[in-house]
Structure formats: C-alpha cells, structure tokens
BAFI-3210 file (N, C-alpha, C; in Angstrom, 3 decimals, decimal comma, padded with zeros to 6 digits):
// residues 179
n [1|2|3|4|5|6|7|8|9|10|11|12|13|14|15|16|17|18|19|20|21|22|23|24|25|26|27|28|29|30|31|32|33|34|35|36|37|38|39|40|41|42|43|44|45|46|47|48|49|50|51|52|53|54|55|56|57|58|59|60|61|62|63|64|65|66|67|68|69|70|71|72|73|74|75|76|77|78|79|80|81|82|83|84|85|86|87|88|89|90|91|92|93|94|95|96|97|98|99|100|101|102|103|104|105|106|107|108|109|110|111|112|113|114|115|116|117|118|119|120|121|122|123|124|125|126|127|128|129|130|131|132|133|134|135|136|137|138|139|140|141|142|143|144|145|146|147|148|149|150|151|152|153|154|155|156|157|158|159|160|161|162|163|164|165|166|167|168|169|170|171|172|173|174|175|176|177|178|179]
n.u [000,853|000,597|001,238|-001,742|-004,112|-006,424|-006,685|-009,285|-010,127|-008,303|-008,999|-011,651|-011,254|-009,732|-010,961|-010,379|-010,709|-010,821|-009,398|-007,346|-005,715|-004,977|-003,549|-001,180|-000,074|000,320|002,282|004,433|004,969|004,484|005,771|005,717|003,920|001,430|-001,812|-001,865|-001,006|-001,442|000,243|000,293|001,667|001,167|-001,594|-001,757|-000,379|-002,118|-004,410|-003,448|-002,995|-005,636|-006,734|-005,154|-005,928|-004,679|-003,367|-000,771|002,375|003,901|006,559|006,544|004,529|005,692|007,913|006,642|005,313|007,538|008,759|006,746|006,566|009,183|009,194|007,131|008,255|010,380|009,029|008,241|006,429|005,777|006,128|008,276|007,606|009,300|010,256|008,151|005,921|004,285|003,369|001,248|001,614|000,754|-002,083|-003,199|-002,249|-003,503|-006,245|-006,510|-005,680|-007,672|-010,008|-009,653|-009,504|-012,045|-013,674|-012,871|-013,709|-016,481|-017,005|-016,534|-018,841|-020,744|-022,894|-022,301|-023,533|-024,209|-026,825|-028,248|-029,157|-027,425|-024,836|-024,102|-022,898|-024,688|-026,529|-026,439|-028,885|-030,735|-031,923|-030,891|-028,864|-025,569|-024,276|-026,502|-027,579|-025,318|-025,114|-027,516|-026,980|-024,783|-026,063|-027,433|-029,355|-030,338|-028,915|-030,956|-033,249|-032,670|-032,734|-035,435|-036,681|-035,302|-035,034|-033,218|-030,707|-027,869|-026,316|-023,562|-023,565|-024,647|-022,681|-020,414|-021,438|-021,607|-018,865|-018,134|-019,472|-018,065|-015,443|-015,646|-016,766|-019,435|-018,650|-018,318|-020,742|-023,740|-026,794|-029,292|-028,602|-028,122|-025,755]
n.v [-001,184|002,174|005,683|006,777|007,381|009,821|012,491|012,506|009,909|008,322|009,080|008,107|005,312|004,634|005,469|007,802|011,310|013,628|015,963|015,201|013,701|015,665|017,310|015,896|016,052|018,822|019,091|018,036|015,294|013,656|014,682|017,195|017,144|018,339|018,161|016,268|012,785|009,414|006,420|002,835|002,325|004,669|004,489|002,238|003,262|005,417|003,931|002,438|004,545|005,352|003,073|002,953|005,236|007,357|010,613|011,867|013,615|015,585|014,734|012,131|010,950|011,180|009,510|007,021|006,646|006,396|004,097|002,196|002,352|001,533|-001,068|-002,303|-002,187|-003,903|-006,176|-006,988|-008,261|-007,020|-003,952|-002,489|-000,294|001,506|-000,032|-001,421|-001,678|-002,732|-002,722|-004,731|-005,554|-007,369|-008,130|-005,586|-004,946|-006,976|-006,416|-003,855|-004,283|-006,123|-004,607|-002,373|-003,717|-004,962|-002,689|-001,457|-003,393|-003,351|-000,689|-000,662|-001,787|000,152|002,459|004,962|007,483|010,039|010,235|009,431|010,910|013,033|011,994|011,263|008,740|005,707|002,923|-000,310|-000,972|000,914|004,169|005,229|007,205|006,694|008,400|009,492|007,401|006,898|009,397|009,417|007,390|008,521|010,602|009,311|007,342|003,929|000,884|-000,969|000,618|001,783|-000,472|-001,100|000,878|000,626|-002,237|-003,654|-002,818|-003,990|-005,203|-004,867|-002,934|-000,775|-000,362|000,285|002,461|004,405|004,721|005,630|008,088|009,470|009,365|010,558|013,338|015,562|018,236|021,786|024,450|024,118|023,110|025,450|027,625|031,082|033,381]
n.w [000,000|-000,855|-000,125|000,132|001,478|002,669|005,121|006,234|005,553|007,011|009,625|009,710|009,404|011,625|013,913|015,170|015,910|013,282|013,709|015,434|013,767|011,910|013,629|014,148|011,625|011,425|013,369|012,128|012,068|009,944|007,708|005,068|002,952|000,756|-000,343|002,753|002,652|003,602|004,493|005,039|007,492|008,895|009,244|010,906|013,110|013,891|014,505|016,647|018,484|018,835|020,076|022,380|023,761|025,025|025,783|024,319|024,229|021,583|020,945|021,994|020,422|017,898|018,273|018,767|016,331|014,609|015,657|015,137|012,315|011,602|012,683|011,218|008,666|009,054|009,392|011,954|014,805|017,149|019,042|021,249|023,830|025,738|028,882|029,975|028,399|025,368|021,904|020,172|016,979|015,015|015,286|014,828|012,267|010,773|011,265|010,082|007,418|006,576|006,980|005,263|002,807|002,671|002,673|000,279|-001,586|-001,115|-001,784|-004,538|-005,488|-005,439|-007,169|-009,474|-011,297|-013,585|-014,211|-012,023|-009,148|-009,707|-009,885|-007,361|-005,192|-005,006|-003,583|-005,138|-007,692|-006,805|-005,746|-003,559|-001,686|-000,561|001,251|002,464|004,017|005,626|006,892|008,349|010,196|011,522|012,755|014,700|014,133|014,263|012,914|012,585|012,331|009,869|008,221|008,465|006,946|004,565|003,407|001,822|002,482|003,846|006,924|006,704|004,684|006,106|008,081|006,492|005,083|007,041|007,579|005,036|004,886|006,839|005,827|003,329|003,358|002,501|000,405|-000,018|-000,265|001,570|-000,001|-000,938|000,615|000,717|-000,618]
ca.u [000,000|001,384|000,631|-002,918|-005,285|-006,549|-006,883|-010,639|-010,169|-007,570|-009,828|-012,788|-010,829|-009,048|-011,791|-009,910|-011,259|-009,971|-008,508|-006,163|-004,859|-004,421|-002,589|000,107|000,444|000,802|003,500|005,511|005,241|004,334|006,334|005,028|003,176|000,151|-002,457|-001,193|-001,448|-000,932|000,462|-000,165|002,265|000,445|-002,914|-001,512|-000,035|-003,317|-005,297|-002,849|-003,312|-007,064|-006,965|-004,483|-006,737|-003,816|-003,021|000,682|003,020|004,362|007,767|006,160|003,791|006,689|008,706|005,806|005,119|008,784|008,922|005,782|006,971|010,381|008,823|006,385|009,210|011,193|008,079|008,178|005,045|005,554|006,970|008,457|007,506|009,928|010,548|006,971|004,778|004,540|002,210|001,203|001,317|000,120|-003,537|-003,512|-001,994|-004,558|-007,508|-006,514|-005,655|-008,993|-010,998|-009,438|-009,864|-013,508|-014,253|-012,598|-014,601|-017,840|-017,080|-016,594|-020,214|-021,603|-023,209|-022,131|-023,968|-024,775|-028,275|-028,847|-028,803|-026,331|-023,537|-023,889|-022,857|-025,903|-026,488|-026,840|-030,306|-031,555|-031,620|-030,588|-027,494|-024,764|-024,073|-027,755|-027,624|-024,228|-025,485|-028,548|-026,301|-023,972|-026,973|-028,005|-030,272|-029,765|-028,962|-032,273|-034,154|-032,330|-033,243|-036,904|-037,052|-034,604|-034,715|-032,123|-029,440|-027,366|-025,569|-022,284|-023,849|-024,811|-021,377|-019,543|-022,036|-021,174|-017,458|-018,092|-019,883|-016,960|-014,245|-015,900|-017,824|-019,911|-017,875|-018,995|-021,810|-024,983|-027,808|-030,364|-028,114|-027,763|-024,493]
ca.v [000,000|003,401|006,819|007,114|007,742|011,217|012,713|012,054|008,445|007,780|009,292|007,189|003,919|004,383|005,849|009,059|012,552|014,137|016,998|014,540|013,349|016,924|017,834|015,248|016,618|020,165|018,974|017,540|013,873|012,986|015,448|018,433|017,006|019,049|017,738|015,093|011,444|008,506|005,026|001,794|002,512|005,766|003,990|001,389|004,189|006,112|002,949|002,160|005,690|005,285|001,992|003,290|006,231|008,252|011,899|011,914|014,791|015,472|013,911|010,735|010,486|011,038|008,316|005,832|006,464|005,896|002,710|001,374|002,321|000,695|-002,454|-002,820|-002,375|-005,073|-007,286|-007,411|-008,396|-006,166|-002,774|-002,213|001,111|001,521|-001,339|-002,075|-001,709|-003,057|-002,692|-005,925|-005,079|-008,392|-007,977|-004,291|-005,087|-007,820|-005,661|-002,751|-004,854|-006,675|-003,522|-001,611|-004,569|-005,101|-001,409|-001,261|-004,304|-002,813|000,581|-000,956|-002,192|001,335|002,954|006,398|007,839|011,385|010,076|009,108|011,873|013,900|011,369|010,876|007,279|005,070|001,477|-000,947|-001,173|001,831|005,593|005,571|007,709|006,118|009,447|009,674|006,355|007,173|010,567|009,010|006,650|009,467|011,433|008,526|006,286|002,595|000,084|-001,607|001,629|001,910|-001,663|-001,033|001,731|000,172|-003,631|-004,189|-002,347|-005,009|-004,729|-004,380|-001,671|000,260|-000,108|000,975|003,757|005,315|005,025|006,408|009,460|010,084|009,449|011,401|014,288|016,446|019,478|022,913|025,126|023,352|023,579|026,302|028,790|032,233|033,750]
ca.w [000,000|-000,920|000,578|-000,647|002,265|003,084|006,542|006,596|005,456|008,158|010,814|009,652|009,570|012,893|015,044|015,752|015,397|012,201|014,244|015,993|012,638|011,398|014,603|013,906|010,381|011,758|014,172|011,290|012,252|008,653|006,605|004,707|001,698|000,773|000,896|003,326|002,309|004,621|004,134|005,953|008,817|009,556|009,658|012,078|014,201|014,370|015,140|017,957|019,349|019,133|021,040|023,635|024,455|025,788|025,177|024,375|023,682|020,205|020,861|022,218|019,234|016,827|018,589|018,573|014,887|014,019|016,103|014,401|010,905|011,500|012,970|010,071|007,562|009,394|009,552|013,359|015,255|018,315|019,239|022,669|024,217|027,054|029,470|030,543|027,481|023,970|021,014|019,322|015,634|014,173|015,203|014,226|010,832|010,207|011,327|009,118|006,070|006,277|006,932|004,035|001,668|002,660|002,282|-001,149|-002,307|-000,959|-002,509|-005,973|-005,822|-005,495|-008,508|-009,663|-012,643|-013,656|-014,390|-010,728|-008,101|-010,147|-009,712|-005,959|-005,081|-004,478|-003,474|-006,397|-007,991|-006,002|-005,825|-002,171|-001,574|000,516|002,264|003,188|005,045|006,556|007,685|009,305|011,265|012,292|013,553|015,787|013,724|014,422|011,680|012,502|011,772|008,454|007,526|008,411|005,818|003,357|003,750|001,009|003,031|004,767|008,084|006,181|003,997|007,134|008,689|005,556|004,732|008,103|007,284|003,802|005,214|007,575|004,986|002,160|003,708|001,435|000,391|-000,650|000,448|001,573|-000,940|-000,414|001,350|-000,110|-000,154]
c.u [000,891|000,657|-000,578|-004,111|-005,253|-006,729|-008,248|-010,753|-009,465|-008,399|-010,991|-012,367|-010,205|-009,877|-011,319|-010,681|-010,289|-009,001|-007,234|-005,189|-004,189|-003,363|-001,211|000,738|001,050|002,106|004,641|005,842|005,237|004,886|005,440|004,271|001,825|-000,630|-001,791|-001,836|-000,739|-000,827|000,015|000,378|001,548|-000,924|-002,768|-001,204|-001,287|-004,301|-004,773|-003,144|-004,768|-007,342|-006,303|-005,299|-005,939|-003,600|-001,519|001,199|003,550|005,589|007,432|005,410|004,756|007,501|007,893|005,573|006,374|009,025|007,998|006,192|008,190|010,045|008,036|007,308|010,067|010,335|008,081|006,715|004,744|006,509|007,061|008,435|008,061|010,144|009,307|005,790|005,217|003,226|002,305|000,722|000,541|-001,404|-003,967|-003,358|-003,124|-005,893|-007,575|-006,500|-007,032|-010,032|-010,869|-009,834|-011,377|-014,174|-014,063|-013,512|-016,029|-018,005|-017,181|-018,011|-021,150|-021,788|-023,052|-022,464|-024,555|-026,298|-028,985|-028,300|-027,567|-024,953|-023,201|-023,875|-024,116|-025,672|-026,956|-028,353|-031,214|-031,206|-031,308|-029,110|-026,793|-024,562|-025,342|-027,847|-026,535|-024,537|-026,549|-027,914|-025,465|-024,831|-027,717|-029,009|-029,581|-029,804|-030,318|-033,309|-033,927|-032,929|-034,771|-037,358|-036,472|-034,142|-033,558|-030,753|-028,994|-026,659|-024,214|-022,471|-023,959|-023,466|-020,485|-020,122|-021,648|-019,715|-017,328|-018,436|-018,790|-015,748|-014,404|-017,026|-018,203|-019,132|-018,673|-020,104|-023,067|-026,003|-028,827|-029,883|-027,726|-026,379|-023,708]
c.v [001,237|004,512|007,314|007,584|009,209|011,287|012,194|010,534|007,808|007,924|008,304|005,761|003,623|004,736|007,104|010,236|013,083|015,210|016,396|014,156|014,617|017,505|017,200|015,730|017,990|020,125|018,314|016,068|013,146|013,786|016,616|018,337|017,709|018,697|016,469|013,788|010,473|007,090|004,100|001,989|003,619|005,303|003,101|002,257|004,865|005,152|002,588|003,294|005,669|004,240|002,269|004,286|007,187|009,554|012,090|013,210|014,521|014,576|012,437|010,168|010,262|009,757|007,051|005,590|005,866|004,448|001,772|001,246|001,416|-000,779|-003,073|-003,086|-003,620|-006,317|-007,866|-007,456|-007,565|-004,984|-002,553|-000,707|001,189|000,108|-002,083|-002,187|-002,099|-002,953|-003,928|-005,499|-006,090|-008,248|-006,644|-004,354|-005,872|-007,074|-004,610|-003,275|-005,375|-005,578|-002,720|-002,426|-004,729|-003,814|-001,164|-002,147|-003,782|-001,555|000,372|-001,334|-000,991|001,783|004,471|006,714|009,236|011,347|009,846|010,072|012,700|013,321|011,001|009,349|006,730|003,569|000,867|-001,145|-000,308|003,274|006,123|005,951|007,115|007,149|009,692|008,659|006,593|008,348|010,246|008,286|007,578|010,376|010,627|007,462|004,938|001,863|-000,605|-000,645|001,782|000,738|-001,718|-000,250|001,236|-001,271|-004,232|-003,711|-003,349|-004,375|-004,170|-003,058|-000,529|000,653|000,712|002,310|004,808|005,706|005,912|007,874|010,196|010,342|010,404|012,381|015,137|017,752|020,569|023,466|024,249|023,970|024,456|027,501|029,892|032,712|034,756]
c.w [000,000|-000,170|-000,193|000,183|002,675|004,592|006,990|006,543|006,650|009,431|010,846|009,951|010,922|014,116|015,747|015,174|014,351|012,690|014,835|014,893|012,102|012,335|014,398|012,604|010,670|012,548|013,413|011,441|010,907|007,487|006,232|003,387|001,824|-000,485|001,428|002,853|003,245|004,091|005,238|007,363|009,586|010,039|010,886|013,292|014,758|015,026|016,526|018,929|019,775|020,206|022,386|024,448|025,320|025,037|025,371|023,780|022,282|020,080|021,045|021,019|018,065|017,041|018,336|017,086|014,255|014,409|015,326|012,941|010,711|011,713|011,818|008,891|007,793|009,617|010,965|013,791|016,491|018,288|020,739|022,890|025,637|027,562|029,944|029,585|026,080|023,208|020,137|017,933|014,793|014,135|014,586|012,712|010,170|010,164|010,228|007,685|005,665|006,098|005,632|002,808|001,558|002,196|000,786|-001,994|-002,279|-001,819|-004,020|-006,418|-005,955|-006,938|-008,511|-011,112|-012,597|-013,761|-013,052|-009,683|-008,450|-009,911|-008,283|-005,866|-004,392|-004,364|-004,790|-006,486|-007,118|-006,351|-004,426|-002,055|-000,350|001,621|003,072|004,328|006,079|007,457|008,718|010,492|012,135|013,169|014,605|015,405|013,906|013,083|011,490|011,910|010,263|007,680|007,489|007,184|004,495|003,577|002,944|001,489|004,096|005,959|007,647|005,443|005,008|007,733|007,761|005,085|005,773|007,873|006,053|004,088|005,992|006,666|003,813|002,468|002,499|001,533|-000,311|000,234|000,420|000,625|-000,227|000,375|000,381|000,295|-000,737]
res [m|t|d|v|l|t|t|a|e|v|a|a|f|t|g|l|d|e|r|a|v|r|k|d|v|e|h|g|i|f|g|s|a|s|p|p|r|f|g|f|a|a|v|v|y|f|r|a|l|s|l|l|g|l|h|l|g|t|q|d|r|r|r|i|y|q|l|i|a|d|a|l|a|a|k|k|s|t|v|e|i|g|t|v|a|e|i|r|l|a|p|l|r|k|e|i|e|e|r|l|a|q|f|a|t|w|k|r|k|l|v|t|s|d|e|i|l|g|g|e|p|v|f|p|k|s|r|l|a|v|r|h|v|g|g|m|l|l|r|g|a|s|p|e|e|i|r|e|d|y|p|y|v|t|e|q|d|s|e|f|a|r|l|y|a|l|a|y|p|r|v|g|r|p|r|g|e|a|g]
***
C-alpha cells in the first residue's frame, strides 16, 4: 500500500477525530506534503493511538510512529515502548488490512452515474445515496431503523455507509443557502 489515504479516510478507519490526525500533520510527524497522504504505517499508528486512548506529547507520538513504521518495515510483530509496554502489531496489521480490503470491495459495488442523483454514489439497484444512510447513522439512527425503511441495506452496507460518510464528507456550500 502506498501513501494514498486522506486525513478524513484515516480518521474514519481508525476511530480518531480528524482533528487529531491533522494535529500530527501540523507537528511535522508525517512530513510536509500538501495535501497530506498517509500510508499503511500511519494507519496502524493512528489505530494504535485510538486503542491506547492516551493523550501523548508530540515527541512521544513522533517516537511511537517511528517505532511502528520501522517495525512494520522489518516485519516485526511487536513494538516495545519503554521497558513495561509493547504494542502488538500483528492484530492491528490484520484488522486494518482486512478492513481496508472489505471497504474497497464494498465501494466498488456502489453505482455512480450522472443520471442518478447527479452522480452521488448510491447502493446498487436503487436511488438511495450512501451518504444519506451514513449521515442518518452518524446522527443517531440505528442500523435496525435503516433496515426497516430500506430492507435491502445489509448490516455491512450500514457499517460501511457510516465510514463512507466520515471518509468522504460532502464538500462545498450546503444547498439552499444564499451567499
């Protein structure tokens, strides 16, 4: 995997707030590419931070990222953090690889046509926008509620629609606003 994920995609896949990802970019942990793009080691690093739930200083985050990147390059299964802690990389690597592959497979099934909702991605054989379902879930609707209204939306569709809405937020001015 090359440096291809955006800040929003990394935040969606790791469970971190996008501001936390941007903060590490601002502190120079990932270089100065504009717009920033992230590789596999960065996704593993951010997922580890998400699971740790700790608020670390910039130097500590930089050190942990470098340790993870070096360990992944050397195909190590753990990273020692000091003398009393370690990060098990094997389960993180597997989780992220599977999640990204499943999402990519699911995303390829979506339909994008200028004839349907002006090119907005929709579920196959429908006019139901993926962002609409993802937005409903982000606003608190349960997957069961979604399936009541749209029985053809699977549990996986709901899960990935939520990720899609996080990873690919609608850009531009909301419709109907004067300006």
